[in-house]
PAFI-157456 format. One record per residue: residue number from 1; residue in three letters; x negated, y negated, z of N, C-alpha, C in turn. Coordinates in steps of 0.2 Angstrom, whole numbers, always signed. Each point is the difference from the previous one (the first is absolute). Layout:
! PAFI-157456
NODE    i   aa    npx    npy    npz   capx   capy   capz    cpx    cpy    cpz
NODE  NUM  ALA      X      Y      Z      X      Y      Z      X      Y      Z
...
***
This chain:
! PAFI-157456
NODE    i   aa    npx    npy    npz   capx   capy   capz    cpx    cpy    cpz
NODE    1  UNK    -11   +160    +35     -6     -2     -3     -2     +5     -6
NODE    2  UNK     +2     +6     +1     -2     +5     -6     +5     -1     -6
NODE    3  UNK     +6     -2     +1     +4     -2     -5     -2     -6     -4
NODE    4  UNK     -3     -5     +4     -2     -6     -3     -6     +2     -5
NODE    5  UNK     -5     +4     +3     -6     +2     -4     +2     +4     -6
NODE    6  UNK     +5     +5     +0     +2     +3     -6     +3     -4     -5
NODE    7  UNK     +4     -5     +2     +3     -5     -4     -5     -4     -4
NODE    8  UNK     -5     -2     +4     -6     -4     -3     -3     +4     -5
NODE    9  UNK     -2     +6     +1     -3     +5     -5     +4     +0     -6
NODE   10  UNK     +7     +1     +1     +4     +1     -6     +0     -6     -4
NODE   11  UNK     +1     -6     +3     +0     -6     -3     -7     -1     -4
NODE   12  UNK     -5     +1     +3     -7     -1     -3     +0     +5     -6
NODE   13  UNK     +2     +6     +0     +0     +5     -5     +4     -3     -6
NODE   14  UNK     +6     -3     +2     +5     -3     -6     -4     -6     -3
NODE   15  UNK     -3     -4     +4     -4     -6     -3     -5     +3     -5
NODE   16  UNK     -4     +5     +2     -5     +2     -4     +2     +3     -7
NODE   17  UNK     +6     +3     +0     +3     +3     -5     +3     -5     -5
NODE   18  UNK     +1     -6     +2     +3     -5     -4     -5     -2     -6
NODE   19  UNK     +3     -2     -6     -5     -2     -5     -4     -6     +2
NODE   20  UNK     -6     -1     -4     -4     -6     +2     +4     -6     -1
NODE   21  UNK     +0     -5     +5     +3     -6     -1     -2     -5     -5
NODE   22  UNK     +4     -4     -2     -2     -5     -5     -3     -6     +4
NODE   23  UNK     -4     -4     -3     -3     -6     +3     -7     +0     +1
NODE   24  UNK     -2     -6     +2     -8     -1     +1     -1     -2     +7
NODE   25  UNK     -6     +1     +3     -2     -2     +7     -3     -7     +0
NODE   26  UNK     +1     -3     +6     -3     -6     +1     -4     +1     +7
NODE   27  UNK     -7     -1     -1     -4     +2     +6     -2     -7     +4
NODE   28  UNK     +0     +1     +7     -1     -6     +4     -7     +1     +3
NODE   29  UNK     -4     -5     -1     -7     +0     +3     +0     -7     +4
NODE   30  UNK     -6     +0     +4     -1     -6     +3     -8     -2     -1
NODE   31  UNK     -4     +2     +4     -7     -1     -1     -4     +6     -4
NODE   32  UNK     -5     -2     -4     -5     +4     -3     -6     -2     +2
NODE   33  UNK     -3     +3     +5     -6     -2     +3     -2     +6     +5
NODE   34  UNK     -7     +0     +2     -2     +4     +5     +0     -3     +7
NODE   35  UNK     +2     -7     +0     +0     -4     +6     +7     -3     +0
NODE   36  UNK     +4     +3     +4     +7     -2     +0     +0     -7     +4
NODE   37  UNK     +5     -4     -1     +1     -7     +3     +0     +1     +7
NODE   38  UNK     +4     +5     +3     +1     +1     +7     +0     +8     +1
NODE   39  UNK     -4     +2     +4     -1     +7     +1     +7     +3     +3
NODE   40  UNK     +4     -4     +3     +6     +3     +2     +5     +2     -5
NODE   41  UNK     -2     -3     -6     +5     +1     -6     -4     +4     -6
NODE   42  UNK     -5     +4     +3     -4     +3     -5     +4     +5     -5
NODE   43  UNK     +5     +2     +3     +5     +5     -4     +1     -3     -7
NODE   44  UNK     +0     -7     -1     +2     -4     -6     -6     +0     -4
NODE   45  UNK     -6     +2     +1     -6     -1     -4     -1     +6     -4
NODE   46  UNK     -1     -1     -6     -3     +6     -5     -7     -2     -2
NODE   47  UNK     -5     +4     +2     -7     -1     -2     +0     +0     -8
NODE   48  UNK     -5     -4     -2     -1     -1     -7     -1     +6     -4
NODE   49  UNK     -4     +5     +3     -1     +6     -4     +6     +4     +0
NODE   50  UNK     +4     +0     +5     +7     +4     +0     +4     -3     -5
NODE   51  UNK     +1     -7     +0     +4     -3     -5     -2     +1     -7
NODE   52  UNK     -7     +0     -2     -2     +2     -7     +2     +7     -1
NODE   53  UNK     +0     +5     +4     +1     +7     -1     +8     +0     -1
NODE   54  UNK     +4     -4     +3     +7     +0     -1     +2     -2     -7
NODE   55  UNK     -4     -5     -2     +2     -3     -7     -3     +5     -5
NODE   56  UNK     -5     +3     +1     -3     +6     -4     +6     +5     -1
NODE   57  UNK     +3     +2     +5     +5     +5     +0     +6     -2     -4
NODE   58  UNK     +2     -7     +1     +6     -2     -3     -1     +0     -8
NODE   59  UNK     -6     -3     -2     -2     +0     -7     +0     +7     -3
NODE   60  UNK     -3     +5     +4     +0     +7     -3     +7     +3     +0
NODE   61  UNK     +4     -2     +4     +7     +3     +0     +5     -4     -5
NODE   62  UNK     -3     -5     -3     +4     -3     -6     +4     -6     +2
NODE   63  UNK     -1     -3     +6     +3     -6     +2     -2     -6     -3
NODE   64  UNK     +4     -5     -1     -2     -6     -3     +3     -5     +5
NODE   65  UNK     -4     -5     +2     +2     -5     +5     +4     -6     -4
NODE   66  UNK     +5     -2     +4     +4     -6     -3     +1     -5     +6
NODE   67  UNK     +2     -6     -2     +2     -4     +5     +7     +0     +1
NODE   68  UNK     +3     -4     +5     +7     +0     +0     +3     -5     -5
NODE   69  UNK     -4     -5     -2     +3     -4     -6     +0     +5     -6
NODE   70  UNK     -4     +4     -1     +0     +5     -6     +7     +4     +1
NODE   71  UNK     +1     +2     +6     +6     +4     +1     +6     -4     -1
NODE   72  UNK     +1     -6     +2     +6     -4     -1     +0     -2     -8
NODE   73  UNK     -5     +0     -3     +1     -1     -8     +3     +6     -3
NODE   74  UNK     -2     +5     +2     +4     +6     -2     +7     +1     +2
NODE   75  UNK     +1     -2     +6     +7     +0     +2     +5     -5     -4
NODE   76  UNK     -3     -5     -2     +3     -5     -5     -1     +1     -7
NODE   77  UNK     -2     +6     -2     +0     +3     -7     -6     -3     -4
NODE   78  UNK     -5     -3     +3     -6     -3     -3     -6     +4     +0
NODE   79  UNK     +1     +7     +0     -6     +4     +0     +2     +7     +2
NODE   80  UNK     -5     +5     +0     +2     +7     +3     -6     +1     +5
NODE   81  UNK     +2     +5     +4     -4     +2     +6     -5     +5     -4
NODE   82  UNK     -6     +0     +3     -5     +6     -2     +3     +7     +2
NODE   83  UNK     -3     +5     -2     +3     +7     +1     +0     +1     +8
NODE   84  UNK     -5     -2     +3     -1     +1     +8     -2     -6     +3
NODE   85  UNK     +5     -5     +1     -2     -6     +3     -1     +0     +8
NODE   86  UNK     -4     -4     +2     -1     -1     +8     -2     -7     +1
NODE   87  UNK     +2     -2     +6     -2     -7     +2     -4     +0     +7
NODE   88  UNK     -5     -3     +0     -5     +0     +5     +2     -7     +4
NODE   89  UNK     +1     +0     +6     +2     -7     +3     -5     +0     +7
NODE   90  UNK     -2     -7     +1     -4     -1     +6     +3     -5     +4
NODE   91  UNK     +1     +1     +6     +4     -5     +5     -5     -4     +4
NODE   92  UNK     +2     -6     +2     -3     -4     +4     -5     -5     -3
NODE   93  UNK     -4     +2     -5     -5     -5     -3     -6     +0     +3
NODE   94  UNK     -3     +6     +1     -7     +0     +3     -5     -2     -5
NODE   95  UNK     -6     -3     +2     -5     -2     -4     -3     +6     -4
NODE   96  UNK     +0     +6     +3     -3     +6     -3     +4     +2     -7
NODE   97  UNK     +6     -3     +0     +4     +2     -6     -4     -3     -6
NODE   98  UNK     -3     -6     +1     -4     -3     -6     -7     +2     +0
NODE   99  UNK     -3     +1     +5     -8     +2     +0     -1     +7     -1
NODE  100  UNK     +5     +4     +2     -1     +8     +0     +5     +3     -5
NODE  101  UNK     +6     -1     +2     +5     +4     -4     +0     -2     -7
NODE  102  UNK     +0     -7     -2     +1     -2     -7     -6     +3     -4
NODE  103  UNK     -6     +0     +1     -5     +3     -4     +1     +8     -1
NODE  104  UNK     +2     +3     +5     +2     +7     -1     +6     +1     -5
NODE  105  UNK     +5     -4     +1     +6     +0     -4     -2     -1     -7
NODE  106  UNK     -4     -5     -1     -2     -2     -7     -4     +5     -3
NODE  107  UNK     -4     +4     +4     -4     +5     -3     +4     +6     -3
NODE  108  UNK     +6     +0     +3     +5     +6     -2     +5     -3     -5
NODE  109  UNK     -1     -6     -2     +5     -3     -5     +7     +0     +3
NODE  110  UNK     +1     -2     +6     +6     +0     +3     +2     -6     +3
NODE  111  UNK     +6     -1     +2     +3     -6     +2     +4     +1     +7
NODE  112  UNK     +2     -6     +3     +3     +1     +7     +4     -6     +1
NODE  113  UNK     +4     +0     +6     +4     -6     +2     -3     -1     +7
NODE  114  UNK     -2     -6     +2     -3     -2     +6     +5     -5     +4
NODE  115  UNK     +3     +2     +5     +4     -4     +4     -3     -4     +6
NODE  116  UNK     +0     -6     +0     -3     -4     +5     +4     -4     +5
NODE  117  UNK     -3     +0     +6     +4     -4     +5     -3     -7     +0
NODE  118  UNK     +4     -5     -3     -3     -7     -2     -3     -4     +6
NODE  119  UNK     +2     +1     +6     -3     -4     +5     -7     +3     +3
NODE  120  UNK     -2     +6     -3     -6     +3     +2     -5     -1     -6
NODE  121  UNK     +2     -3     -5     -5     -1     -6     -5     -5     +2
NODE  122  UNK     -7     +2     -2     -5     -4     +2     -3     +1     +7
NODE  123  UNK     +3     +4     +4     -3     +1     +6     -5     +6     +0
NODE  124  UNK     -4     +1     +5     -5     +5     +0     +3     +7     -2
NODE  125  UNK     -3     +3     -5     +2     +7     -2     +6     +0     -4
NODE  126  UNK     +3     -6     -2     +6     +0     -4     -2     -4     -7
NODE  127  UNK     +4     +2     -5     -1     -3     -7     +0     -8     +0
NODE  128  UNK     -3     -3     -5     +1     -7     -1     +4     -1     -6
NODE  129  UNK     +2     -6     -1     +4     -2     -6     -3     +1     -6
NODE  130  UNK     -7     -2     +0     -4     +1     -6     -1     +7     -2
NODE  131  UNK     +0     +5     +5     -1     +7     -1     +7     +2     -3
NODE  132  UNK     +5     -2     +3     +7     +2     -3     +1     -2     -7
NODE  133  UNK     -2     -6     -2     +0     -2     -7     -4     +4     -4
NODE  134  UNK     -6     +2     +2     -5     +4     -4     +3     +7     -1
NODE  135  UNK     +4     +2     +5     +3     +7     +0     +5     +0     -5
NODE  136  UNK     +4     -6     +0     +6     +0     -5     -3     +0     -7
NODE  137  UNK     -6     -4     -1     -3     -1     -7     -2     +7     -2
NODE  138  UNK     -2     +5     +5     -2     +6     -2     +5     +6     +0
NODE  139  UNK     +6     -2     +0     +6     +4     -1     +3     +3     +6
NODE  140  UNK     -1     -3     +6     +3     +2     +6     +6     -4     +1
NODE  141  UNK     +6     +3     +2     +6     -3     +2     -1     -2     +7
NODE  142  UNK     +1     -7     +1     +0     -2     +7     +8     -1     +3
NODE  143  UNK     +1     +3     +6     +7     -1     +3     -1     -3     +6
NODE  144  UNK     +6     -1     +3     +1     -3     +7     +1     +6     +5
NODE  145  UNK     -3     -1     +6     +1     +4     +6     +3     -5     +5
NODE  146  UNK     +3     -5     -2     +3     -6     +4     -5     -4     +3
NODE  147  UNK     +2     -5     +3     -5     -5     +3     -4     +2     +6
NODE  148  UNK     +4     +4     +5     -3     +2     +6     +0     +7     +2
NODE  149  UNK     +3     +4     -5     +0     +7     +2     +4     +2     +6
NODE  150  UNK     +6     -3     +0     +5     +1     +5     +5     +5     -3
NODE  151  UNK     +2     +5     +4     +6     +4     -2     +6     -4     -2
NODE  152  UNK     +2     +0     -6     +5     -4     -2     +7     +1     +3
NODE  153  UNK     +1     +6     +1     +7     +2     +3     +0     -2     +7
NODE  154  UNK     -5     -3     +3     +0     -2     +7     +2     -8     +0
NODE  155  UNK     +0     -3     -6     +1     -7     +0     +7     -2     -2
NODE  156  UNK     +2     -6     +1     +6     -3     -2     -1     -1     -8
NODE  157  UNK     +6     -2     -3     +0     -1     -7     -5     -5     -2
NODE  158  UNK     +0     -6     +3     -4     -6     -1     -7     +2     +0
NODE  159  UNK     -2     +3     +6     -7     +2     +0     -2     +5     -5
NODE  160  UNK     +4     +5     -2     -1     +5     -5     -2     -4     -7
NODE  161  UNK     +4     -5     -1     -1     -4     -6     -6     -4     +0
NODE  162  UNK     -2     -3     +6     -6     -3     +0     -6     +4     -1
NODE  163  UNK     +0     +6     +3     -6     +5     -1     -1     +2     -7
NODE  164  UNK     +6     +1     -3     +0     +2     -7     -2     -6     -5
NODE  165  UNK     +4     -5     +1     -1     -6     -5     -7     -3     +1
NODE  166  UNK     -2     -2     +7     -6     -3     +1     -6     +3     -3
NODE  167  UNK     +0     +7     +0     -6     +4     -3     +0     -1     -7
NODE  168  UNK     +6     +1     -3     +0     -1     -8     -2     -7     -2
NODE  169  UNK     +3     -5     +3     -2     -7     -2     -7     -1     +1
NODE  170  UNK     -3     +2     +6     -7     -2     +1     -4     +3     -5
NODE  171  UNK     +1     +6     -2     -4     +4     -5     +0     -4     -7
NODE  172  UNK     +7     -1     -2     +1     -3     -6     -3     -7     -1
NODE  173  UNK     +1     -4     +5     -2     -7     +0     -8     +0     +1
NODE  174  UNK     -3     +5     +2     -7     +0     +1     -3     +2     -7
NODE  175  UNK     +4     +2     -5     -3     +1     -6     +0     +7     -3
NODE  176  UNK     +3     +5     +4     +1     +6     -2     +6     +1     -5
NODE  177  UNK     +0     +5     -4     +6     +1     -4     +6     +2     +4
NODE  178  UNK     +6     +0     -3     +6     +1     +3     +0     +7     +4
NODE  179  UNK     +2     -1     +7     +0     +6     +4     +7     +3     +0
NODE  180  UNK     +0     +7     -2     +7     +3     -2     +1     +6     +5
NODE  181  UNK     -5     +2     +4     +1     +6     +5     -1     -2     +7
NODE  182  UNK     +3     +4     +4     -1     -1     +8     -1     +7     +3
NODE  183  UNK     -4     +0     +5     +0     +6     +4     +3     -1     +7
NODE  184  UNK     +5     +3     +2     +3     -1     +6     -5     +2     +6
NODE  185  UNK     -2     -5     +4     -4     +1     +6     +3     +6     +4
NODE  186  UNK     -5     +5     +2     +2     +6     +4     +5     +4     -4
NODE  187  UNK     +2     -1     -6     +5     +3     -4     +7     -1     +2
NODE  188  UNK     +1     -5     +5     +7     -2     +2     +4     -4     -5
NODE  189  UNK     +5     +3     -2     +5     -3     -5     +7     +2     +1
NODE  190  UNK     +4     -4     -2     +7     +1     -1     +3     -3     -6
NODE  191  UNK     +7     +1     -1     +3     -2     -6     +1     -7     +0
NODE  192  UNK     +0     -4     +5     +0     -7     +0     -6     -4     -3
NODE  193  UNK     -5     +4     +1     -7     -3     -3     +0     -1     -7
NODE  194  UNK     +4     +5     -3     +0     +0     -8     +3     -6     -2
NODE  195  UNK     +5     -3     +3     +3     -6     -2     -5     -6     +0
NODE  196  UNK     -4     +0     +5     -5     -6     +1     -5     +1     -6
NODE  197  UNK     -2     +6     -1     -5     +1     -5     +2     -2     -7
NODE  198  UNK     +6     +2     -1     +3     -2     -7     +0     -7     +0
NODE  199  UNK     +2     -4     +5     +1     -7     +0     -7     -3     -1
NODE  200  UNK     -5     +3     +3     -7     -3     +0     -4     +3     -6
NODE  201  UNK     +4     +3     -5     -3     +2     -6     -5     +5     +0
NODE  202  UNK     +0     +5     +5     -4     +6     +0     +4     +5     -4
NODE  203  UNK     -4     +4     -3     +3     +6     -4     -1     +7     +3
NODE  204  UNK     -5     +0     +5     -1     +7     +3     -2     -1     +7
NODE  205  UNK     +1     +6     +4     -2     +0     +7     -1     +7     +1
NODE  206  UNK     -6     +1     +4     -2     +7     +2     +1     +1     +7
NODE  207  UNK     +2     +6     +2     +2     +2     +7     -6     +5     +2
NODE  208  UNK     +2     +3     +6     -5     +5     +2     +3     +7     +0
NODE  209  UNK     +6     +1     -3     +3     +6     -1     -3     +5     -5
NODE  210  UNK     -1     +6     +1     -3     +4     -5     +5     +2     -5
NODE  211  UNK     -2     +2     -6     +4     +2     -5     -3     -2     -7
NODE  212  UNK     +4     +1     -5     -2     -2     -7     +5     -5     -2
NODE  213  UNK     -2     -4     -6     +4     -5     -3     +1     +1     -7
NODE  214  UNK     +6     -2     -2     +2     +1     -7     +2     -7     -2
NODE  215  UNK     +2     -1     -7     +3     -6     -2     +6     -2     +3
NODE  216  UNK     +4     +5     +3     +6     -1     +3     -1     -2     +8
NODE  217  UNK     -6     +1     +2     -1     -2     +7     +1     -7     +2
NODE  218  UNK     +4     -2     +5     +0     -7     +2     -6     -3     +1
NODE  219  UNK     -2     -5     -4     -7     -3     +0     -2     -4     +6
NODE  220  UNK     +5     -1     +4     -1     -3     +7     -1     +5     +6
NODE  221  UNK     +0     +7     -2     -1     +5     +4     -4     +6     -2
NODE  222  UNK     -6     -2     -3     -4     +4     -3     -4     +5     +5
NODE  223  UNK     +0     +6     -1     -3     +5     +5     -8     -1     -1
NODE  224  UNK     -3     +2     +5     -8     +0     +0     -2     +6     +5
NODE  225  UNK     -6     +2     -2     -3     +5     +5     -6     -3     +3
NODE  226  UNK     -1     +0     +6     -6     -3     +3     -6     +5     +0
NODE  227  UNK     -5     -3     -3     -7     +4     +0     -4     -2     +6
NODE  228  UNK     -1     +4     +4     -4     -1     +6     -7     +2     +0
NODE  229  UNK     -4     -1     +4     -7     +2     +0     +0     +7     +0
NODE  230  UNK     -3     +4     -5     +1     +7     +0     -5     +4     +5
NODE  231  UNK     +3     +5     +2     -4     +4     +5     -2     +7     -4
NODE  232  UNK     +4     +1     -5     -1     +6     -4     -1     -1     -8
NODE  233  UNK     -3     -6     -1     -2     -1     -7     +6     -1     -5
NODE  234  UNK     -2     +3     -6     +6     +0     -5     +6     +4     +1
NODE  235  UNK     -1     +5     +5     +5     +5     +1     +6     -5     +4
NODE  236  UNK     -2     -4     +4     +5     -4     +4     +3     -5     -5
NODE  237  UNK     -4     -3     -5     +2     -4     -5     +5     +3     -4
NODE  238  UNK     -1     +6     -3     +5     +4     -4     +6     +1     +4
NODE  239  UNK     -1     +1     +7     +6     +2     +4     +5     -7     +0
NODE  240  UNK     -3     -5     +0     +4     -7     +1     +3     -1     -7
NODE  241  UNK     -3     +2     -5     +4     +0     -7     +6     +5     +0
NODE  242  UNK     -1     +6     +3     +5     +4     +0     +6     -2     +5
NODE  243  UNK     -2     -4     +5     +5     -2     +5     +5     -5     -4
NODE  244  UNK     -3     -4     -4     +5     -4     -4     +5     +4     -4
NODE  245  UNK     -2     +6     -3     +4     +4     -4     +5     +3     +5
NODE  246  UNK     -3     +3     +6     +5     +3     +5     +6     -4     +2
NODE  247  UNK     -2     -7     +1     +5     -4     +3     +5     -2     -6
NODE  248  UNK     -3     +0     -6     +5     -1     -6     +5     +5     -1
NODE  249  UNK     -3     +7     +1     +5     +5     +0     +5     +0     +6
NODE  250  UNK     -2     -2     +5     +4     +0     +6     +6     -5     -1
NODE  251  UNK     -2     -6     -3     +6     -5     -2     +4     +3     -5
NODE  252  UNK     -2     +5     -4     +4     +2     -5     +6     +5     +2
NODE  253  UNK     -1     +3     +6     +4     +5     +3     +7     -3     +1
***
């Protein structure tokens, strides 16, 4: 055990000595509210005051929010990334993303990507189609979180395709602009899913693996850092940004 501890300390020291990694973070949020949908999942809730403070910090630190469509335009040579890009994503499609998160975001002149579970739309505490359309008009990218939020790696290929395709078709046929991005439910993904996503005309997909992203990153395996309900205010938020850099350095070894 002592040798393992020493080896860990040496590895950590090496990682700290490595140069700053290239790439930008993608942050994973869920709810922005003082009243979480389910107290058992309160860890996924960021209170509005904490969220506003986090955006204040990002602005002061020089970050510029982009969408994943912005990112792919740059990948295809149709623009340039800002000096310090960052992507804010919100999973599941909770109603507070419209009523609470969006006004705070707009007050900071920022944008985001909202991933929705299509079979939950219109239910209590979830977004409606009209709200999604309004969010798109206001510069928010809407993505798919599949039809039913089932871990895709637990399904056979036909079921995987239905979960991915049905959500995209429903949103587009309901009058939303083209859906290009998907968030893997529970972060579960494998290389086989990339083939389906390409065939269904998705351009990007986000995981739950911490790290940073560059123009060379596989766009169907984009890294994200989960932003939990903070217990230590901005200190914890800064730690999670650092966590993305730490794992990027770790991958570089």
